[in-house]
TIKE-407332 format. One record per residue: x, y, z of N, C-alpha, C, O, CB in turn; residue in three letters. Coordinates in steps of 0.2 Angstrom, whole numbers, plus 2048, in hexadecimal, padded with zeros to 3 digits. Glycine has a CB too. Layout:
XYZXYZXYZXYZXYZAla/...
END
This chain:
8A273D82C89E74282C89C74483389B749836898741828Met/89B73E83789973F83E89F74284289E746847898738842Ile/8A57418408AB7448438AB74C8428AC7508478B1741841Asp/8A974E83C8A875583B8A375883F8A575E8428A7756833Ile/89D75584089875884489A75884C89975D84F892754844Trp/89E75384E8A07538558A57598568A575C85B8A374D856Gln/8AA75A8518AF75F8518AB7668528AD76B8558B475F84CGlu/8A676784D8A376D84D89F76F85489F77485689D76D847Ile/89C76985689976A85D89D76C86289C77086689576485ETyr/8A37698628A876A8678AB7718678AC77586C8AE765866Gly/8AC7748618AE77A8608A97808628AB7848658B077C858Thr/8A377E86089E78386389D78386A89C78886D89778185FIle/89D77D86D89D77C8748A27808788A178387D89D775876Lys/8A87808758AE7838788AE78A8788B178E87C8B5780875Arg/8AA78D8738AA7948728A27968728A079986D8AD79686BAsn/89F79587789879687789679E8768927A087289579487ELys/8997A287A8987A987A8997AC8738957B087089C7AD87FLeu/89F7AA8708A17AD86989C7AA86489A7AE8608A87AA867Arg/89A7A48658967A186088F7A486088B7A685B89579A861Thr/88D7A68678867A98688867B08658817B28618847A986FPhe/88B7B486688B7BB86488B7BB85C8887BF8598917BE866Leu/88F7B685988F7B68528887B484F8867B784A8947B184FThr/8857AF85287F7AC8508797B28518757B284D87D7A6854Gly/87A7B58578757BB8588757C08528707C28508777BE85FPhe/87B7C285087C7C784B8787C48448757C88418837C9849Ser/8797BE8438767BB83D86E7BB83E86A7BD83A8787B383CVal/86C7B88448657B88458627BF84585C7C08438637B584CAla/8657C48488637CB8488627CE84185D7D18408677CF84DTrp/8677CC83D8667CE8368607CC83285C7D082F86C7CC832Gly/85F7C58338597C382F8527C583384D7C682F8597BB82FIle/8537C683984D7C883D84B7CF83B8457D083A84E7C8845Phe/8507D383B84E7DA83984C7DB8328487DF8308547DF83AMet/84F7D782D84D7D78268457D58268417D98228517D3822Leu/8437D082983C7CE8298387D382C8327D482983C7C782CIle/8397D68328357DA8358347E183182F7E38308387DC83CVal/83A7E382E83A7E982A8357E88238317EC8218417EB827Leu/8367E28208327E081B82B7E081D8267E28198347D9818Leu/8297DD8228227DD82581F7E482681A7E58248227D982BGly/8237E88298217EF82A8207F382481B7F68238257F382FAla/8247F281F8247F581881E7F281581A7F681182A7F4814Gly/81C7EC8158177E88128107EB81580B7EC8118177E1812Asn/8107ED81B80A7EF81F8087F681B8027F781A80B7F0826Gly/80D7FA81A80C80181780A80080F80580380D812805817Leu/80D7FB80C80C7FA8058057F78048017F98008117F6802Ile/8037F28087FD7EF8087F77F48097F27F38067FC7E980DHis/7F87F880E7F37FD80F7F28028097EC8038087F5802815Ala/7F78048067F68088007F28047FA7EE8067F77FD80A7FDPhe/7F47FE7FA7F17F97F57E97F87F67E57F87F27F47F37F4Glu/7E87F87FD7E17F77FF7DD7FD7FE7D77FC7FB7E17F5806Glu/7E08037FF7DC8097FF7DA80B7F77D680E7F67E080F802Ser/7DF8087F37DE80A7EC7DA8047E87D98057E27E480C7E9Ser/7D97FE7EB7D77F97E77D07FA7E57CE7F77E07D77F37EBSer/7CC7FD7E97C57FE7E77C38047E27BD8057E17C07FE7EDSer/7C88087E17C780E7DD7CB80D7D67D080A7D67C98147E0Met/7C88117D17CC8117CA7D28157CB7D181B7CC7C78137C5Ser/7D88137C97DE8177C97DE81C7C37E28217C47E48137C9Met/7DA81A7BE7DA81F7B87D58247B97D18257B47DA81B7B2Asn/7D48277BF7CE82C7C07D18327C27D68337C57CA8297C5Ser/7CD8387C17CF83E7C37C98427C57C38417C37D18427BCIle/7CA8467CB7C484A7CE7C68517CE7CC8537CF7C38477D5Lys/7C18557CC7C385C7CB7BF8607D17B885F7D17C185F7C4Ile/7C28647D57BF8687DA7BF86F7D87C48717D67C28667E1Tyr/7BA8737DA7BB87B7D97BF87E7DE7C087B7E47B487E7D9Pro/7C38837DC7C78877E17C688E7E07C08907DF7CE8857E0Gly/7CB8927E27CB8997E17D189C7DD7D68997DE7CA89D7E8Ser/7D08A17DA7D68A37D67DB8A77DA7D98AA7DF7D38A87D0Thr/7E18A77D87E78AA7DC7EA8AF7D87EF8B27DA7EC8A57DFThr/7E88B07D17EB8B47CD7E68B87C97E08B67C87EF8B07C7Lys/7E78BE7C77E38C27C37E38C07BC7E88BD7BA7E58CA7C3Thr/7DE8C07B97DD8BE7B27D88C17AE7D28C17B07DD8B67B2Tyr/7D98C37A87D48C67A37D08CB7A77CA8CB7A67CF8C07A1Asp/7D38CF7AB7D08D57AE7CC8D37B47C98D77B77CB8D87A9Gly/7CD8CD7B67C98CB7BC7CE8CA7C27D48C87C17C68C47BBLeu/7CC8CC7C87D08CC7CE7D18C57D07CD8C07CF7CD8D07D3Gln/7D78C47D47D88BD7D87D38BC7DD7D08C17E07DF8BD7DAGln/7D28B67E07CE8B57E57C78B37E37C38B27E87CE8BB7EAGly/7C68B27DD7BF8B07DB7BE8A97DC7C28A57DB7BE8B27D3Arg/7B88A77DE7B68A07DF7B489D7D97AF8A07D57B189F7E5Gln/7B78987D77B48947D17AF88F7D27B088B7D77BB8917CDIle/7A98907CF7A488B7CF7A38877C97A28897C479D88F7D1Gln/7A48807CA7A487C7C479C87B7C279887C7C67A78757C6Leu/79B87A7BC7948797B97948737B47998707B27928807B6Asp/78E8727B278D86D7AD79186E7A67928697A378686C7ACThr/7928747A579687679F79D87379F7A087079A79687D79DLys/7A08737A57A686F7A67A68687A57AB8657A27A98717ADAsp/7A08657A779F85E7A579F85D79E7A285879B79985B7A8Leu/79C86179A79C8617937A38627907A585E78B797866790Gly/7A78667927AD8687907B28617917B685F78C7B186E793Ile/7B185E7977B58587987B38537937B884F7917B385679FThr/7AD8527927AB84C78D7AD84D7867AF8497837A384B78ESer/7AC8547847AD85577D7B485677B7B78537767A985B77BArg/7B785B77E7BE85D77D7C385877E7C985877B7C0864780Lys/7C28547837C784F7857C48487847C68437887C985078CPhe/7C084777F7BD84077E7C383B77C7C283577D7B8840778Ser/7C983D77A7CE8397787D183577E7D382F77E7D483C775Arg/7D18397847D383678A7CE8357907D08317957D883B78DAsn/7C883778F7C38367947BE8307927BB83078D7BF83C795Val/7BE82B7977BA8267957B28277977AE8277937BC81F799Ile/7B182A79D7AB82C79F7AB8317A47B08317A97A78267A3Ser/7A78367A47A783C7A87A183D7AC79B83B7A97A88437A4Ala/7A183F7B279C8407B679D8467BB7A28497BB79A83A7BAGly/7988477BF79884C7C479484B7CA7918467CA7968537C1Ala/79584F7CF79184E7D578F8557D779285A7D679684B7DBThr/7898557DB78685B7DD7838587E47808537E578085E7D8Val/78385D7E978185B7F077C85F7F377B8657F178785B7F4Arg/77885C7F77738607FB77485D80377285880476C85F7F9Gln/77686280777786080E77186181276C86481077D864811Ser/77185E81876C85F81D76585D81B76086181C76C866820Ser/76585781875E85481575C84F81A76084B81C75F85180EVal/75684F81D75384B82175084581E74A84681B74E84E827Thr/75283F81E74F83981B74B83682174E835826754834818Leu/74583481F74183182473D82B82273B82B81C73C836828Ser/73B82782673682182573381F82B73681D83073A81B821Arg/72C82182B72982083172B82583772C82B835729819834Gly/72D82283C72F82684273782784273A82B84672D823849Lys/73A82383E74182483D74482983874182A83374481D83CGlu/74982D83A74C83283575383283775683183C748838836Tyr/75783583275E83783276083C82E75D83D828762830830Val/76484183076684682C76C84482777184182976984C830Ser/76B84682177084381C77284981777084E81776D83D818Met/77884781377A84B80E77884780777A84180778184D80EThr/77484A8037738467FD7788487F777984E7F776B8487FALeu/77A8437F477F8457EE77C8427E877B83C7E77868417F0Thr/77C8467E37798447DC77F8427D87848467D877684A7D9Gly/77F83C7D57858397D27838367CB77D8367CA7888347D6Val/7888357C77878327C178882A7C278B8287C778B8357BBPhe/7878267BD78881F7BD78F81D7BE7908187C178581C7B7Ala/7948217BC79B81F7BC79E8217C37A48207C479F8237B7Asn/79A8237C879D8257CF7A08207D27A68217D57978287D3Tyr/79E81A7D27A18147D57A88127D27AC80E7D579C80E7D5Thr/7A98147CC7B08137C97B58177CC7BB8157CB7AF8147C1Glu/7B381D7CF7B88217D27B88217D97BE8227DC7B68287D0Val/7B38207DD7B28207E47B28197E77AF8147E37AD8257E6Glu/7B48187ED7B38127F07AD8107F37AC8107F97B98117F6Ala/7A88107EF7A180E7F179F8077EF79F8057E979C8137EEVal/79E8037F379D7FC7F27957FA7F37937FB7F87A17F77F6Lys/7937F77EE78C7F57EF78B7EF7F478E7EA7F47897F37E8Ser/7867F07F87847EB7FD77E7E77FB77E7E17FC7837EE804Ala/7797EA7F87747E77F57707EC7F07717F27F076F7E47FASer/76C7E97EC7697ED7E776D7EF7E17727EB7DF7657F37EAGly/76D7F57DF7717F87DA7737FF7DB7718027E076D7F87D3Arg/7778027D77798097D777580D7D277180A7CE78180A7D7Phe/7778137D27738187CD7758167C677B8147C577581F7CEIle/7718167C17728147BA7708197B576E81F7B876F80D7B8Asn/7728187AF77181E7AA76981F7A97688257A877481B7A3Glu/76581A7AA75E81C7A975B8207AF7578247AE75A8157A9Leu/75E81F7B575C8237BB75E82B7B975A82F7BB7608217C1Asp/76482C7B67668327B47628357AF75F83B7B076D8327B2Ile/7608317AA75C8347A47558367A675283B7A475C82F79FLys/7528317AA74B8327AC74A8367B37448377B574782C7ADGlu/74F8387B674F83C7BC74B8387C174783B7C574C8437BBLys/74D8327C274982E7C774A8307CE7508327D074A8267C5Arg/74582F7D27468307D974882A7DD7448277E173F8337DCLys/74E8287DC7508227DF7568247E375A8297E275381C7DAVal/7588207E875D8227ED76181B7EF75F8167EF75A8257F3Ile/76881D7F076C8177F376E8197FA77181F7FB7728177EEIle/76D8157FE76E81680577481280877680D80576881580ALeu/77881580D77D81181077980C81577480D817782816815His/77D80681677A80181A77880382177380182477F7FB81AThr/77C80782377B80A82A77580E82B77180E82F78180E82DLys/77481282576E81682576881282476381482876E81B81FThr/76880D82076280882076180582675B80482876480381AAla/76680382A76480083176080583575D80383A76B7FE834Glu/76180C83575E81083975781183675281183A761817839Ile/75681283074F81382D74A80D82D74480E82D750816826Leu/74D80782C74980182B74A7FC83174F7FC83474B7FE824Phe/7447F98337457F483874A7EF83774B7ED83173E7F283APro/74D7EC83C7517E683B74E7E08377497DE8397547E4842Lys/7517DE83274E7D882E74A7DB8287497D682474A7D4832Gly/7497E18277457E38227497E581C74E7E981D7407E9824Glu/7487E381674C7E581074A7EB80D7447EC80B74B7DF80BAsp/74F7F080D74D7F780B74C7F88047497FC8017527FC80DPro/74F7F380074E7F47F97477F47F67437EF7F87527EE7F5Ile/7457F97F273F7FA7F073A7FE7F47358007F273C7F37EEGly/73C7FF7FA7388037FF73980A7FE73E80C7FA73A801806Lys/73480E8007358167FF73681980673481780B72E8187FDPhe/73A81F80573C82380B73A82A80973A82B80374382280EIle/73A82F80E73983680C73F83A80E742839813732838810Thr/74083F80974684380B74384A80974284D80474C842806Gly/74284E80F73F85580E73985580A73885A80674585A80CAsn/73585180B72E85180772E84D80172984D7FE72C858806Gly/73484B7FE7348477F87358407F973983E7FD73A84A7F4Thr/73183B7F67328347F77378317F27378337EC72B8317F6Ala/73B82D7F574082A7F17408227F273F8207F874882C7F3Tyr/74181F7ED7418177ED7488157EE74D8177EA73E8147E7Gln/7498117F375080E7F57518087F074D8037EF75080B7FCVal/7568097EB7588047E675E8017E87607FC7E47588077DFVal/7628037ED7698007EE76B8027F576A8077F876E8027E9Gly/7707FE7F87737FF7FE77B7FF7FC77D7FB7F87717FA804Leu/77F8038007868037FE78A80380578780580A7888097FATyr/79080180479580280A79B80480779D8028017957FB80EThr/79F80780B7A680A8087AB80A80E7A98088147A5811805Asp/7B180C80D7B680C8127B78138147BD8158177BC80980FGln/7B38188127B481F8137B08228187B282481E7B482280DGly/7A98238177A582881A7A48258217A182082379E828817Asp/7A78298267A782782D7A082683079F8218337AB82C831Arg/79B82B82F79582B83178F82882D78A82882E793832834Asp/79282682778D82482278782882078282681E78A81D824Ala/78982F82178383482078383781978483D818784839825Arg/78383281478383480D77F82F80977F82980A78A83580AGlu/77A83280577682E8017768307FA7788367F976E82E803Ala/77582C7F577782D7EE77082E7EA76C8297EB77B8297EBTyr/76F8337E676A8347E176C8347DA7728367D976583A7E3Leu/7688337D576A8357CE76C83D7CE7688417D17658337C9Pro/77183E7CB7748457CA76E84A7C876D84F7CB77A8467C5Phe/76A8487C376584C7C075F84D7C575C8527C576384A7B9Thr/75E8487C97588487CE75A84D7D37558527D47578417D1Thr/76084D7D67618527DB7628597D876085E7DC7688507DFLeu/7648597D27658607CF75E8637CE75D8697CF76885F7C8Gln/75985F7CC7528617CB74F8637D274C8697D274E85C7C7Leu/74F85E7D774B85F7DD74D8657E17498697E474B8597E1Ile/7548667E175786B7E57598717E275D8757E475D8687E9Tyr/7578727DB7588787D775F87A7D77618807D975387D7DAAsn/7638757D576B8777D576D87A7CF77287C7CE76E8707D6Lys/76887B7CA76A87E7C377087A7C076F8747C076C8857C5Gly/77587D7BD77A87A7BA7808797BE7868777BC77C87E7B3Asp/78087B7C578687B7C97878747CB7828707CD78587F7CFLys/78E8727CC79086B7CE79586C7D47998717D47928677C9Ile/7968677D879B8677DD7A28657DA7A78697DC7998637E3Asn/7A28607D77A985E7D47A78597CE7A28577CD7AD85A7D9Asn/7AD8597CA7AD8547C47B184E7C57B684E7C97AF8587BELeu/7AE8497C27B28427C37B283F7BC7AD83F7B97AF83E7C8Ile/7B883C7BA7B88397B47BE8347B47C38347B87B983D7AEPhe/7BD82F7B07C282A7AF7C682B7A87C382D7A37C08227AFThr/7CC8297A87D082B7A27D382579F7D381F7A17D68307A4Thr/7D68267997D98207957DF8237917DF8297907D481D790Lys/7E481F7907EA82278C7EE82678F7F382978C7E7825786Gly/7EE8277967F282B79A7F682679E7F48267A47EE83179ELeu/7FB82379C7FF81E79F8058207A380881C7A680081979AAsp/8078267A280D8297A580B82F7A98068337A881382A7A0Thr/8108317AD80F8377B180F83D7AD80C8427AE8148387B7Glu/81483D7A88148437A380E84479F80C84A79E81A84179EGlu/80B83E79D80583F7997FF84279D7FB84679B802838796Leu/7FF8407A47FA8427A87FB84A7AA7F684E7AA7FA83E7AFAsn/80184C7AA8038537AC8018577A67FE85C7A780A8547ADThr/8028557A080085879A7F98597997F685E797803855793Asp/7F585379B7EE85379A7EB85979F7E685C79E7EB84C79CPhe/7EE8597A57EB85E7AA7EC8657A87E88697A97EF85C7B1Glu/7F28667A57F386D7A27EE86F79D7EB87479D7FA86E79FLys/7EC86A7997E786C7937E086C7967DC8707947E886678EGln/7DF86879C7D986979F7D886F7A37D28727A27D88637A4Tyr/7DD8717A67DC8787A97DB87E7A47D78827A67E38797AEArg/7DE87D79F7DE88279A7D78827977D48887967E2881794Lys/7D387D7967CD87C7937C887F7997C38837977CB875791Ala/7C887D79F7C487F7A47C58867A67C088A7A77C487B7AAIle/7CB8887A57CD88F7A77CA8947A17C889A7A37D48907A7Gly/7C989279B7C68967967BF8977977BC89C7967C789378FAla/7BC89279A7B589379C7B38977A27AF89B7A27B288C79DHis/7B88967A77B789A7AD7BB8A07AE7BB8A47B37B88967B3His/7BF8A27A97C38A77A87C88A87AE7C88AD7B27BF8AE7A8Arg/7CC8A37AF7D28A37B37D88A17B07D889D7AB7D089F7BAPhe/7DE8A37B37E48A17B07E689A7B07E58977B57EA8A57B4Asp/7E78977AA7E888F7AA7EE88D7AE7EF8877B07E988D7A3Pro/7F28927B07F88907B47F68917BC7FB8907C07FE8957B2Leu/7F08937BD7EE8947C47EC88E7C77E688C7C67E989A7C5Asp/7F088A7CA7EE8837CD7E98837D27E687E7D37F48807CFAsp/7E88897D57E38897DB7DC88B7D87D788A7DC7E588F7E0Ser/7DB88C7D27D488E7CF7D08877CF7CA8887D17D58917C8Ala/7D38827CD7D087B7CE7D58767D07DB8777CF7CC8797C7Ile/7D28727D47D786D7D77D68667D37D08647D37D586C7DFTrp/7DB8637D17DB85D7CD7DE8587D17E48587D37DE85E7C6Ile/7DA8537D37DC84D7D77DD8477D27D88447D07D784B7DDTrp/7E38467CF7E48417CA7E783A7CE7EC83A7D17E98437C5Asn/7E28357CE7E482F7D27EA82B7CF7EE8287D27DE82B7D3Arg/7EA82C7C87F08287C57F682B7C77FB8277C87EE8287BDPhe/7F78327C67FD8357C87FF8337CF8058327D17FD83C7C7Thr/7FA8347D47FB8327DB7FD82B7DC8028297E07F58337DFGln/7FA8267D87FC81F7D880381E7D680781A7D97F781B7D3Tyr/8058217D080C8217CE8118237D48168207D580D8257C8Leu/80F8297D781482B7DC8148277E28198267E58118327DEGln/80E8247E480E81F7E98128187E88158157EC80781D7EBGln/8118167E18158107DF81D8127DF82180D7E281380F7D8Gln/81F8187DE82681A7DE82881A7E582D8177E78278217DBThr/82481C7EA82581C7F18268157F482A8147F88208207F5Ala/8218117F182180A7F48288067F182B8037F581B8067F1Ser/82A8087EB8308057E98368077ED83A8037EE8318077E1Ser/83680E7EE83C8117F283C80D7F984180C7FC83B8187F3Ile/83680C7FC83580980383880280383C80080782E80A805Leu/8367FE7FE8387F77FD8407F77FC8437F38008357F47F7Arg/8427FC7F884A7FC7F784D7FE7FD8527FA7FF84B8017F1Thr/84B80380184E80580784E7FF80C8537FE81084A80B80AAla/8487FC80D8487F681284D7F18108507EE8148417F3812Ile/84D7EF80A8527EA8088597EC80985D7E880B8517E8800Trp/85B7F28078627F58088637F48108697F28128627FC806Ile/85F7F78148607F681B8617EF81E8657EE82285A7FA81FIle/85C7EB81B85C7E481D8627E081B8657DC81F8567E081AGly/8657E281586B7DE8128717E08168757DC81786B7E080BIle/8717E78188777E981C8777E682387C7E58268777F181CPhe/8717E58258707E282C8737DB82B8767D88308697E282EThr/8717D78268737D082587A7D082487E7CB82686F7CE81ELeu/87D7D58208847D581F8887D582688E7D28268867DB81BLeu/8867D982B8897D98318897D283488E7D08378857DE836Ser/8847CE8338847C78368897C383288D7BF83587D7C4835Gly/8897C482B88E7C08278957C28298997BD82988D7C281FIle/8967C882A89D7CA82C89F7C78328A57C583489E7D282CVal/89A7C783789B7C383D89D7BC83C8A27B98408957C4842Gly/89A7B883889B7B18368A27B18348A67AD8368967AE832Val/8A47B582F8AB7B582C8B07B68318B57B38318AB7BB826Ser/8AF7BB8368B47BD83B8B57B783F8BB7B58418B27C383FAsn/8AF7B48418B07AE8468B47A88438B77A58468A97AC848Ile/8B37A783C8B67A28388BE7A48388C279F8388B37A1832Met/8BF7AA8378C67AC8378CA7AB83D8D07A983E8C77B4835Leu/8C67AC8438C97AB8498CA7A484B8CF7A284D8C47AE84FIle/8C57A08488C57998498CC7968458CF7928488BF795847Thr/8CD79883F8D279683B8D979883F8DD79483F8D2799834Val/8D979E8428DF7A08458E179C84B8E679A84C8DF7A8847Lys/8DC79B84F8DC7978558DE7908548E278C8588D6797859Glu/8DC78D84E8DD78684D8E27858478E277F8448D678384BArg/8E778A8468EC7898418F07838428F177F83E8F078F840Thr/8F37828488F777D84A8F47768498F67718468FA77E851Arg/8ED77684B8E977084A8E976E8438E97688418E277184EGlu/8E777383F8E67718388ED76F8358ED76B8308E4777834Phe/8F37728378F97708358FB7698378FD7658328FF775838Gly/8F976783D8FA76083F8F675B83B8F87568398F875F847Ile/8F075D83A8EB7598368EE75882F8EE75282C8E475C835Arg/8F175D82C8F375C8258FA7588258FB7548208F5763822Lys/8FE75982A90475582B90374E82C90674A82A908758831Ala/8FD74C82F8FB7458308F774282A8F573D82A8F6745836Leu/8F67468258F374481F8EC74681D8E97438198F473D81FGly/8E974B8228E374D8218E275181A8E67558188E0751826Ala/8DD74F8168DC7528108DA75A8118D675B8168D674F80CLys/8DC75E80D8DA76580D8D276680D8CF76B8108DD769808Pro/8CF7628098C77628088C476180F8BF7648108C575D803Ser/8C775D8138C475B81A8C476181E8BF7638228C775581DSer/8CA76581E8CA76B8228C577081F8C27748238D176E822Ile/8C57718198C17768158BA7758178B67798198C277580ELeu/8B776E8178B076D8198AF76E8208A97708228AF766817Trp/8B476D8248B376E82C8B177582D8AC7768318B976C82FLeu/8B577982A8B478182B8AD7838288A978782B8BA785829Ile/8AC7818228A678381E8A078082289B7848228A6780817Ile/8A077A82489A77782789877B82D89377C82F89B770828Ile/89E77D83189D78083789978783689578983A8A378183BGlu/89C78A83189979182F89179082D88D79482F89C794829Ser/89078A82988978982788578882D87F78A82D889783822Ile/88778483188378283788178883B87B78983D88777D83CVal/88678C83D88579284188079783D87B79984088B796842Ile/88179883787C79C83387579983287079D83387F79D82CThr/87579383186E79083086A79083686479283686F78982EThr/86D78E83C86978D84286779484486179584686E78A848Ile/86C79984586A7A08478667A38428617A88438707A4849Phe/8677A283B8637A583685B7A38368577A78368657A382FGly/85B79C83885479983985079D83F84A79E83F85479283ATyr/85479D8448517A084A84F7A884984A7AA84B8567A0850Ile/8537AB8458517B284384B7B283F8477B78408577B6840Gly/84B7AE83A8457AD83583F7AC83983A7B08388467A8830Met/83F7A783E8397A58418377AB8468317AD84683A79F846Val/83C7AE84983A7B484E8377BA84A8327BD84C8407B6851Ala/83A7BB8448377C183F8307BF83D82C7C483D83C7C1839Gly/82F7B983B8287B78398237B883F81E7BA83E8287B0836Ile/8267B68448217B684A8207BD84C81A7BF84E8257B3850Gly/8247C284C8237C984D81E7CC84881A7D084A82A7CD84DVal/81F7CA84281B7CD83D8147CB83D80F7CE83C81D7CC835Thr/8137C483F80C7C28418097C58478037C684780D7BA842Glu/80D7C684C80B7CA8528097D18508037D38528107CA857Tyr/80D7D484C80B7DB8498047DB8458007DF8468107DE845Met/8037D68417FD7D583E7F77D48427F27D68417FE7CF839Asn/7F87D08487F37CF84C7F17D58507EB7D68527F47C9851Ala/7F67D98527F57DE8577F37E58537EE7E88557FB7E085BVal/7F77E684D7F67EC8497F57EB8427F87EF83E7FB7F184BAla/7F27E58407F27E38397ED7E78357ED7E682F7F07DC839Gly/7E97EC8387E47EF8337E37F68377DE7F783A7DD7EB832Ser/7E87FB8367E78018397E48068347E680682E7EE80483BGln/7E080A8367DD8108327DE8168357DE81783B7D580E831Thr/7DE81B8317DE8228337D88268317D682682C7E4826830Met/7D48298367CE82D8357D08348347D28388387CA82C83BAsp/7CF83682E7D083D82C7CB84282E7CB84882D7D183E824Thr/7C583F8307BF8438327BA84382C7B484482D7C184B833Gly/7BC8428267B88418207B783A81E7B283881B7BA84681BMet/7BD83681F7BD82F81C7C382C8207C782F8247BF82F815Trp/7C28258207C78218237CC81E81E7CA81C8197C481C827Lys/7D381F8207D881C81B7DC81781E7DE8188247DC822819Glu/7DD81181B7E180C81E7E880E81D7EA80F8177DF80581AThr/7EC80E8227F38108227F880A8247FE80B8237F4815827Val/7F58048267F97FF8287F57F88287F07F882B7FD7FF82FPhe/7F77F48237F37EE8227F87E88217FC7E881D7EF7EF81CLeu/7F67E28257FA7DC8238017DC8238047DB81E7F77D981DAsn/8047DE82880C7DF82880F7D88298137D782E80E7E382EPro/80E7D48248117CD8248167CC81E8167D081A80C7C8824Thr/81A7C781F81F7C681981D7BF81781C7BA81B8267C681CVal/81D7BE81081C7B780D8227B38108287B481081D7B8805Asp/8207AD8128257A881482A7A680F8307A58118217A1816Val/8287A680982D7A58038337AA8038397A980382A7A57FDLys/8317B18058367B680583A7B580B8407B680A8327BD805Val/8377B381183B7B28178407AC8168467AD8188377B181DAla/83E7A78138427A18118487A380C84E7A180D83E79B80FIle/8467A780784B7A98028507AD8058567AC8048487AC7FCGln/84E7B280A8537B680D8587B281285E7B381284F7BB811Ala/8557AD8158597A981A85E7A58168637A48188547A481EThr/85B7A281086079E80C8657A280986B7A080985C79B806Leu/8647A88078697AD80586E7AE80A8747AE8098667B4803Thr/86C7AF8118707B08168757AA81787B7AA81986C7B181DLeu/8727A481787679E81787B79D81288179B814871797817Ile/87979F80C87E79E8068847A380888A7A280787B7A0800Ile/8827A980A8877AE80B88B7AC8118917AD8118847B580DAla/8887A981688C7A681C8917A181A8967A081C8877A4821Gly/88F79D81589379881289979B80F89F79981089079380DThr/8987A080B89E7A48088A27A780D8A87A780C89B7A9803Leu/89F7A98128A37AD8188A87A881B8AD7A981D89E7B081DAla/8A57A181B8AA79C81E8AF7998198B479781B8A5797821Gly/8AD79A8138B279780E8B879A80D8BE79780D8AE798807Phe/8B97A180E8BF7A480D8C47A38138CA7A28128BE7AC80CPhe/8C27A38198C67A181E8C879A81E8CE79881F8C37A2825Pro/8C379581B8C578E81A8CA78D8158CF7898168BF78A818Ala/8CA7918108CF79180A8D679380D8DB79080B8CD795804Arg/8D67988118DC79A8148DF7958198E57948198DB7A1819Lys/8DB79181C8DD78C8218E078681D8E578381E8D7789825Ala/8DD7858178DF77F8138E678180F8EA77D80E8DA77E80DVal/8E778780E8ED78A80A8F378A80F8F978A80C8EC790807Ser/8F27898158F878A81A8FC7838198F977E81A8F678B821Ile/90378481890777E81890877B81F90877F82490E780815Arg/90877582090977182790E77482B90D77583190A76A826Pro/91477582891A77882C91977F82E91B780834920778827Ile/91578382B91478A82D90F78983290F78D83791178E827Glu/90A78583290578483690778283D9057848428FF77F834Ala/90C77D83D90F77B84391378084791478084D913775842Leu/91678584391A78A84691579084991879484D91E78D841Arg/90F79084790A795849909795851909790854903794846Ala/90979B85490879C85B90079B85D8FF79B86390A7A385EGlu/
END
């Protein structure tokens, strides 16, 4: 066995440049695969992070304006959602709607406590609001059903707002603040990944509706669904929903601009498909890059066999077993593939870790919220090792066929070779 290693070392030493270029193609292949997987994971992890805190089986309805004439009414009408739409959602679609809610807003409200004040937008919500939006409780509680029923004057503040209104170290929970002359009791603090300036506070829907005389008008509808497990079922539900709301507001149910439906489940399915395509594309590109390295190993082995044909013939004439020649070439192939494959794997993991340290949590500010677009661009070590082992196995096969050719040469033919 020692003799084999010495021969392999001698062969590599005599052909340094050729061996380096072959090994480089192997290392580059595994390196590019790992880096591409890391970058792809960064995009996929960002999507998973942005959707992890929100219910994927949720739908939001926004008012729009008509683009078609209908029932004697001109196009261009602004649609204003109201509480009757909330009732239609709950009653007519009870088979698919788990819980329905709505929001109503009042902007430019000054919240104050003592000498401190801040201008805010107050949003009246139902108890199911946190199931749909990325609002995370920091302390206290959120709006509940009793708050809605009794029209309680309670408020949920962002942690940054509480830091402005309350002295450092004071617990805001249970304290009172004033909003345009109305006293509200702080019952909870929240934090989220969206509101850039944290200039939003939450009240019970019925409380804001009463205090600011909103009547039956609402800004948007939100609800969670059940039994809509495919894109086709969601599309059919949306058609039926447009028809029901269209009958109330007298707009063409085929007029998509009259109301805007944001279906997170449909969006989720589309993003899952995009993620799957991205993964497949990365693996295809990576595998073809690896193949270039494997072809390089195969070519170098073919050249080695051709150069050493006379040597192999002499060995066989002197009684060398075909298996010894076979193993010599295969082991040389394995050595080159393993060493440079390991180098490529370590370099690839190093680059992904560097990417994670430098740009491992990138966000995009849309002006209304912040969206995570790149997160944790790393590759599981198991995946990297499996890819490297696959490369080594492929490299072994790449060396096997030239080795089999060397073994099949008859000694007399080998001795005649130039």
